[in-house]
N, C-alpha and C positions, 0 to 999 in steps of 0.2 A: 439346374433350374434357377432362374433369377429370383431375387427376393420379392415375394408377392405382397409385401407390406404387412401391416398389422393384422392379427388374427381376430376375427369377430366370432366369439363363442356363443352359440345358441343353447339356452337352457330353459326348460319349461318350469323348473322349480316346483314348489308345492302348488302354488296357484299363479304366481307372477311369471310372465314370460320375460326373460332377461337376455339382453345382448351385452356381453362383456367384451370390451376392447382389451384383449389379453396382452398385446405387445404394441405399444404406440411408439413407432420409430422416431417421431418428431419430438416427443417430450418425455419418454420413458415413464409416463403415468398410465395408470389403469383407470378405465372408465366403465361404469355399470349403467346401462340404460334400460329402464323398465318399459315394456312395450304393451302391457295390458295383462288381463287375466285370462287364463285358459277357461275358467268357469264362464266368463262372458261369451266366449266363442261357443262353448258347448250349449249354453242356454239358447242360442239362436238355432241350433240343430236339434229340433224336437223329434224328428222321425229317423228311423233306421230302415232303409237308406234315407238320406236327406232329400227333401224336395228341391226342385229347381229354385223356387222362391227362397227357401232357407239358404241355399248356396249363395245366391245373389246378395241377400241381406248380410250374411256372414262376411263375404268378400268386402262389401262396403265398410263394415265395421273394422275389419282388419286393416284396410287401407287407411281409414281415419286414424287408427292408432299408430301406424307405421310412418306416415308422412312427416310428422314433427321429429321423429327419431332419426330418419335416414340422413337428414342434413347434418346431424351431429356425428356421423360416422366418418372416419378418416377416408380420404379420397381413394388411395390405393389400399386394398384390403382383400382378405379372403375369409370365407365362412367355414367354420369347423364346429363339430358337435360330437358328443358322446351320448346325447339324449336318447333314451330307449325308444321313444315314439318315432324318432327319425330312423333309428336302426331298424325298427319294424318296417318302415316304408321301404328301406333298401332291401330287406329280406323279401318282401312281397314283390319287389321289382326284379328279384332273381339273384341278388347278391348274397354272399355269405356274411356272417356277422363276426367271424373270428379274426379277420384281417381288416385293415383300413380300406375304406371304399370311397370312391369319388362318384357321387350321384349327380348327374347332370340336370340342368333345367329341363331339357327335353324329356327325360325320364319322369321328372316330377309332373310335367305337363301331361304326359300320357296317363299317369295315375289320376290327375284331376279330371281328364276326359272320361275316365272310368266312373268317377263320381257323378258326372253329368249324365252319362249313359244310364246309370242306375236310377237317377232322378226321373228319367223318362221311360223307365220300365224294364231295362235290361237286367236280368237276374245277376246278382253278384257272383254266384257260382260260375257262371259263364265267363265272367271277366277275371275271376281269380283274385278278387280283392274283398276285404271285409266290408260289411254294411255299417259298422259301428260309428257312433258319433265321434268317438275319440280318434279313430283313423281319419275320418273326414276332417276333423278340426286340425290335426297335424299336417295333413296334405295341404289344406287351404292356407294355413299360416305359412308353411314353408314355400309354397308357390308364390304367394304375394310378397314375401320377404325377398326371395330370389329375383323376382321380376322387377320390383320397384327399387331395390338396392343395387341391381345390376350384377348379381352373383350368377355366374354361369355354372358353378359347381359348388356343392357342399361336400366337404371332407368329413367323413364319418369315421370316428375312431372307436374301436371296441371298448 
């Protein structure tokens, strides 16, 4: 496998969502970029499951917080995390949590579509995904980050 470039590590922290540039091949420096607060995302999601309006407002807020940060990321990069909320997403998508997992943008998009389906009345039990605000917030943030930063895959480490 060719060198994929610097690792961007996603961490939800206590409140702050952080992207760490773990390995910067150009300068050997580490960079920490705050992307916002998980509490802000959760505050937009008032219902379980979230309504269509809540999903749209939340997406707009996430995009607003991501846009200034994305330009600060190295050009060649890959996304990795050991964030428990992202591990839960992988588990719900059918992956185990004991081994490293590569979760594709396509899979994240399918889970996002489940959130939309629930917003329009499909029961969560039928879709096999949780109704919780926390799950919705993690899926929405991951989807927007992957989409706007051009990550095709997130590498999840146990």
